[in-house]
N, C-alpha and C positions, 0 to 999 in steps of 0.2 A: 462458483458463487462464493464470494468472500464477504464475511461479516453479515450474512443473512440477506443479501440483496439478490433477489431472483432475476432481476433485469440487468445484472452487472455484466458489462461488456467492455472490451477495450475501447479507447477513445476513438479510434477510426471506425469501429463498428456501431457505436452508439448514436452518432449524429449529434451529440451534445457538445458544447464548447469545452475547451480545455479548462477554462476558469471554473465552469460549473462542476466538472469532474473533480478538479482539485479541491473545491469547496466541499463537495460531498465526501471526499476521502478524509478531509480534515475533521468534519463532523463525526464520521464513523470512528475514526481513531481516537477522538476525544472521549466519545461514549465508552469505548473499550479500554481506556487508559493506555493507549498504544502510541501516543504522540512522540515519545522518545525514539521510537523506531524511525519515524519520518524525519525527525531532526537529525538523527545519526546518519541516515542515508543522504540527506541534503549536505551535511558537513563533509561526508566522504566523497560524494559525487561532484559537488560544486564549490567546496571550500567555505561554505557559510551555513550557519544554523539559523539565520534570519530568513524565514520563509517569504516574507513580504518583498524581499529584494529579488526573488527569482523571476526570470522572464517566462513568457508563455511556453516557449520551447523547453526550458528547464522544468517547468511544472509538468508538462506532458511526459517527459522522461522520468520524472520522479514518481508520477502516478503509476507508470508501468513497473518501475523498479520496486516500489512499495507493494504493489499487488503481488509481484513475483515473490518477494521476501515473505509476505504474509502467507502465501500458499505453501511455501517451504516450511515455515515455522509451524503452521497448523498441521501439516502432514507429519512432521516430526513429533509434535505433541500427541497426535492420535496414535502413532506407533508406540510411543512410550506408555500410553495408558493401556494398550492392549497387551503389552509385555513383549518379550523377545519371541522371534519366530523359531519354531522347532527346527533343528538341523536334520 
């Protein structure tokens, strides 16, 4: 569950269109001030920071990449807040 969405599933599991999933991701990232993450991933993956130029296939890949990056980032942040693990 990323960014508080209890019904969050991968695009293939949700039954929702890629465009809808991409739009939802944009709204969530804007609310959390995380749009630079999406723009950085688009620039790295597709060579453009202009999100409106992406194809549906690129949007689908970007949604998956962004969700994966958010999960890693949130996991790392949680570990830093708890402190180091005892050896």
